[in-house]
C-alpha positions as CSV (number, residue, x, y, z in Angstrom):
1,M,156.2,9.3,-157.4
2,S,158.3,11.6,-159.6
3,A,157.9,11.6,-163.4
4,K,160.4,9.4,-165.1
5,L,161.7,8.8,-168.7
6,A,161.8,5.7,-170.8
7,F,163.8,5.0,-173.9
8,V,162.2,2.4,-176.2
9,F,163.6,0.8,-179.4
10,P,161.7,-0.5,-182.4
11,G,161.7,-3.9,-184.0
12,Q,160.9,-5.2,-187.4
13,A,158.4,-3.3,-189.5
14,S,160.0,0.0,-188.6
15,Q,162.7,-0.2,-191.2
16,S,162.9,2.1,-194.3
17,L,165.4,2.8,-196.9
18,G,167.7,5.7,-196.0
19,M,167.1,5.3,-192.2
20,G,169.8,7.0,-190.2
21,R,171.4,8.7,-193.2
22,D,170.6,12.2,-192.1
23,F,172.3,11.5,-188.7
24,V,175.4,10.1,-190.5
25,E,175.7,13.2,-192.7
26,A,175.3,15.6,-189.7
27,Y,177.1,13.9,-186.9
28,P,180.5,12.1,-186.9
29,M,179.6,9.8,-184.0
30,A,176.7,8.4,-186.1
31,R,179.0,7.9,-189.1
32,E,181.4,6.1,-186.8
33,V,178.7,3.6,-185.8
34,F,177.9,2.7,-189.4
35,E,181.6,2.5,-190.3
36,Q,182.3,0.2,-187.4
37,T,179.4,-1.9,-188.5
38,D,180.9,-2.2,-192.0
39,D,184.3,-3.2,-190.5
40,L,182.8,-5.8,-188.1
41,L,180.6,-7.4,-190.8
42,G,183.3,-7.3,-193.4
43,F,181.3,-5.6,-196.2
44,A,179.6,-2.3,-196.9
45,F,176.4,-3.0,-194.9
46,S,175.6,0.7,-194.6
47,K,174.9,0.7,-198.3
48,I,172.0,-1.7,-197.7
49,C,170.5,0.8,-195.3
50,F,171.1,3.8,-197.5
51,E,171.2,2.7,-201.1
52,G,170.0,-0.9,-201.4
53,S,166.6,-2.2,-202.5
54,E,163.6,-2.5,-200.2
55,E,163.6,-6.2,-200.9
56,T,167.2,-6.5,-199.6
57,L,166.6,-4.4,-196.6
58,N,163.4,-6.3,-195.7
59,D,165.3,-9.6,-195.7
60,T,165.3,-10.4,-192.0
61,I,169.0,-11.2,-192.0
62,N,169.6,-7.5,-193.0
63,T,166.5,-5.9,-191.3
64,Q,167.6,-6.9,-187.8
65,P,171.1,-5.5,-187.8
66,A,170.0,-2.4,-189.8
67,L,167.4,-1.5,-187.1
68,Y,169.9,-2.2,-184.3
69,V,172.7,-0.1,-185.9
70,C,170.3,2.8,-186.8
71,S,169.0,3.0,-183.2
72,I,172.5,2.9,-181.6
73,A,173.7,5.6,-184.0
74,I,170.9,7.9,-183.0
75,L,171.4,7.1,-179.4
76,R,175.1,8.0,-179.6
77,V,174.1,11.4,-181.1
78,L,171.5,12.0,-178.4
79,N,174.1,11.2,-175.7
80,H,176.6,13.6,-177.3
81,E,174.1,16.4,-177.7
82,R,172.3,16.0,-174.4
83,P,174.3,14.0,-172.0
84,D,172.0,15.1,-169.2
85,I,169.0,13.2,-170.7
86,E,169.2,9.8,-169.2
87,P,166.4,7.2,-169.1
88,D,165.1,5.6,-166.0
89,F,164.0,2.6,-168.0
90,V,164.7,1.0,-171.3
91,A,162.8,-1.5,-173.4
92,G,162.7,-2.8,-177.0
93,H,160.1,-4.5,-179.1
94,S,161.3,-7.9,-180.1
95,L,164.6,-7.2,-182.0
96,G,164.7,-3.8,-180.2
97,E,165.3,-5.6,-177.0
98,F,168.9,-6.2,-178.1
99,T,169.2,-2.4,-178.6
100,A,167.8,-1.8,-175.2
101,L,170.4,-4.1,-173.7
102,T,173.2,-2.3,-175.4
103,A,171.7,1.1,-174.3
104,S,171.7,-0.1,-170.7
105,G,175.4,-1.2,-170.8
106,A,174.5,-4.9,-170.5
107,L,175.6,-5.8,-174.1
108,A,178.6,-4.4,-176.0
109,F,177.8,-3.0,-179.4
110,A,180.0,-5.4,-181.4
111,D,178.5,-8.4,-179.5
112,G,175.0,-7.1,-180.0
113,L,175.6,-6.7,-183.8
114,R,176.9,-10.2,-184.0
115,L,173.9,-11.6,-182.2
116,V,171.2,-9.7,-184.2
117,R,172.9,-10.7,-187.5
118,E,172.9,-14.3,-186.5
119,R,169.4,-14.0,-185.1
120,G,168.2,-12.8,-188.5
121,R,170.1,-15.6,-190.2
122,L,168.7,-18.3,-187.9
123,M,165.1,-17.0,-188.2
124,K,165.4,-17.0,-191.9
125,E,166.8,-20.5,-192.0
126,A,164.0,-21.7,-189.6
127,G,161.4,-20.1,-191.8
128,E,162.8,-22.0,-194.8
129,K,162.7,-25.3,-192.9
130,N,159.3,-24.7,-191.3
131,P,157.4,-22.2,-193.4
132,G,154.9,-20.2,-191.5
133,A,152.9,-16.9,-191.5
134,M,151.8,-14.1,-189.3
135,A,148.6,-12.0,-189.2
136,A,147.4,-8.9,-187.4
137,L,144.0,-9.1,-185.6
138,L,142.5,-5.7,-185.2
139,G,139.7,-5.0,-182.7
140,L,140.1,-8.2,-180.8
141,D,141.3,-8.3,-177.2
142,L,144.2,-10.5,-176.0
143,D,142.0,-13.2,-174.3
144,S,139.8,-13.6,-177.3
145,A,142.9,-13.8,-179.6
146,Q,144.4,-16.5,-177.4
147,A,141.1,-18.4,-177.4
148,V,140.9,-18.2,-181.2
149,C,144.5,-19.6,-181.5
150,A,143.7,-22.5,-179.2
151,R,140.6,-23.4,-181.2
152,A,142.4,-23.1,-184.5
153,S,145.3,-25.3,-183.2
154,E,142.9,-27.9,-182.0
155,R,141.0,-27.9,-185.2
156,T,144.1,-28.2,-187.5
157,Q,146.4,-30.1,-185.1
158,L,149.0,-27.4,-186.0
159,A,150.5,-24.6,-184.0
160,V,149.3,-20.9,-184.1
161,V,149.9,-18.6,-181.1
162,V,149.8,-14.9,-180.1
163,A,153.1,-13.5,-181.2
164,N,152.8,-9.8,-180.2
165,D,150.4,-8.1,-177.8
166,N,151.2,-4.7,-179.3
167,C,148.4,-2.6,-177.7
168,P,144.7,-2.9,-176.9
169,G,142.9,-3.9,-180.1
170,Q,146.1,-5.0,-182.0
171,V,147.3,-8.5,-181.6
172,V,149.6,-10.4,-184.0
173,I,149.3,-14.1,-184.3
174,S,151.9,-16.5,-185.8
175,G,152.3,-20.1,-186.8
176,D,151.6,-22.8,-189.4
177,V,149.9,-21.4,-192.5
178,L,146.8,-23.6,-192.3
179,A,146.4,-23.0,-188.5
180,L,146.8,-19.3,-189.0
181,E,144.2,-19.1,-191.8
182,A,141.8,-21.0,-189.5
183,A,142.5,-18.5,-186.7
184,M,141.9,-15.6,-189.0
185,E,138.4,-16.9,-189.9
186,L,137.6,-17.7,-186.2
187,A,138.8,-14.2,-185.3
188,K,136.3,-12.6,-187.7
189,E,133.6,-14.7,-186.2
190,A,134.7,-13.6,-182.7
191,G,134.3,-9.9,-183.7
192,A,137.6,-8.8,-185.0
193,K,137.3,-5.8,-187.2
194,R,140.0,-7.0,-189.5
195,A,142.4,-10.0,-189.8
196,V,145.3,-9.0,-192.1
197,K,148.0,-11.5,-193.2
198,L,151.4,-9.9,-192.9
199,A,154.0,-9.9,-195.7
200,V,156.4,-12.2,-194.0
201,S,157.5,-15.8,-194.6
202,I,158.5,-16.7,-191.1
203,A,156.4,-17.4,-188.0
204,A,158.3,-15.2,-185.5
205,H,157.6,-15.7,-181.7
206,S,156.0,-19.1,-182.3
207,P,157.0,-22.8,-181.8
208,L,158.2,-22.8,-185.5
209,M,161.2,-20.8,-184.3
210,E,162.3,-23.6,-181.9
211,S,165.3,-24.7,-184.1
212,A,166.5,-21.1,-184.3
213,A,166.1,-20.7,-180.6
214,V,168.2,-23.7,-179.7
215,E,171.1,-22.6,-181.8
216,F,170.8,-19.0,-180.8
217,G,170.8,-20.0,-177.2
218,R,174.3,-21.4,-177.7
219,L,175.5,-18.1,-179.1
220,V,173.9,-16.2,-176.1
221,A,175.7,-18.6,-173.7
222,K,179.1,-17.6,-175.2
223,T,178.3,-13.8,-175.2
224,T,179.7,-11.6,-172.4
225,L,176.9,-9.8,-170.6
226,K,176.9,-7.2,-167.8
227,I,174.4,-6.2,-165.2
228,P,172.3,-3.4,-166.7
229,L,173.0,0.2,-165.5
230,R,169.2,0.8,-165.5
231,P,166.1,-1.4,-165.6
232,V,165.5,-3.2,-169.0
233,Y,161.9,-4.4,-169.3
234,G,161.9,-7.8,-171.1
235,N,159.4,-8.9,-173.7
236,V,158.7,-12.4,-172.2
237,D,157.6,-11.5,-168.7
238,A,157.3,-7.7,-168.9
239,L,159.6,-7.4,-165.9
240,P,163.0,-5.8,-165.4
241,L,166.0,-8.0,-166.4
242,H,168.0,-7.4,-163.2
243,D,170.9,-9.8,-163.7
244,I,172.9,-11.8,-166.2
245,D,171.1,-15.1,-165.7
246,T,167.7,-13.4,-166.3
247,I,169.0,-11.7,-169.4
248,R,170.2,-15.0,-170.8
249,S,166.9,-16.7,-170.0
250,E,165.0,-13.9,-171.7
251,L,167.1,-14.1,-174.9
252,N,166.8,-17.9,-175.0
253,H,163.0,-17.8,-174.8
254,Q,162.3,-14.6,-176.7
255,L,162.2,-16.2,-180.2
256,T,159.4,-18.6,-179.3
257,Q,157.4,-16.6,-176.8
258,T,154.9,-13.7,-177.0
259,V,156.2,-10.1,-177.1
260,R,154.2,-8.6,-174.2
261,W,154.6,-5.0,-175.3
262,T,151.4,-3.7,-173.7
263,D,152.3,-5.2,-170.3
264,S,155.9,-3.9,-170.6
265,V,154.7,-0.3,-171.3
266,K,152.1,-0.5,-168.5
267,A,154.8,-1.8,-166.1
268,M,157.1,1.1,-166.8
269,I,154.2,3.6,-166.4
270,A,153.3,1.9,-163.1
271,A,157.0,2.5,-162.0
272,G,156.6,6.2,-162.8
273,A,157.4,6.6,-166.5
274,E,155.5,9.6,-168.0
275,R,157.5,10.3,-171.1
276,F,158.7,7.8,-173.7
277,V,161.3,8.5,-176.4
278,E,161.3,6.1,-179.3
279,I,164.8,6.0,-180.7
280,G,165.2,4.6,-184.2
281,S,163.6,4.4,-187.6
282,G,159.8,5.1,-187.8
283,D,157.3,5.9,-185.1
284,V,155.5,2.5,-184.6
285,L,156.0,2.4,-180.8
286,T,154.9,6.0,-180.4
287,G,151.7,5.1,-182.2
288,L,151.1,2.0,-180.0
289,L,151.7,4.1,-176.9
290,K,148.7,6.3,-177.7
291,R,146.6,3.2,-177.7
292,I,148.0,1.9,-174.4
293,D,147.8,5.1,-172.3
294,R,147.0,8.5,-173.6
295,N,148.0,10.1,-170.4
296,V,151.7,9.7,-171.1
297,E,153.8,11.5,-173.7
298,G,155.5,9.8,-176.6
299,V,158.2,11.3,-178.9
300,A,159.7,9.6,-181.9
301,L,163.4,10.4,-182.3
302,N,163.8,9.3,-185.9
303,S,165.4,12.2,-187.8
304,V,167.8,15.1,-187.2
305,D,164.8,17.5,-187.3
306,A,163.1,15.5,-184.5
307,L,166.4,15.6,-182.5
308,K,166.5,19.4,-182.8
309,K,163.0,19.7,-181.6
310,L,163.8,17.4,-178.6
311,V,167.0,19.2,-177.8
């Protein structure tokens, strides 16, 4: 099996003020992406990315489109500078899945921007209606984390579930505040090294996002999709999204289901991926890759300097 390349795109928690600005200043095609975003949204959204406050950027209604736009801008530059570098697979972590679909040709940029902006709005609205919380469990395996959530849910009669299986030893749980706090205590009893509550007010990838998922599904149904030009590995089943119906199903269920990132990466490796390029702000996914399989190479393409080294 020949060595293959995967492009992966980050989700929330990778954002930072100024992200993408060096690409905008150095490459016209990156500037065009941010200018197009401002035009489509009807206001100077780029200023939120470059000059706004961290609080404004970290508001999920802004975070999601900011990460999407930054990754697409960097991807456009990479395609211009090295058109010969093409991925065999693409995948994105949570929000990053929309970027992966755009990178694969399945979702037009303008449609993707509209979806991620609305996804952020609906998730924020759902969080206000049904406040929840999330926590990272460190040093606990997936099966143990699932068992802890089941016990906490039974004890409190409230929902808490595994939201992200990020890598071995790092699982994120999500749900009702009381159930989540019970799960954190049970996790420590089960041997978790740490149970850290995250600085978010929404319970992403949990049943508390059901109201957002229903309305978002209506938007997805009206969105034009195409068959991907290359395999896109989905978060829900960690399998390629081969056709339009599968993509719609994935996006309809993604808000309430676990992000199976460990399994997605392992599936791409099993299919021959030996090099992963993380395209976007930060290097979170590159760090997770080291915990999933140290035998493959990970590169974070998050700055002009990083691009020059890659090129």
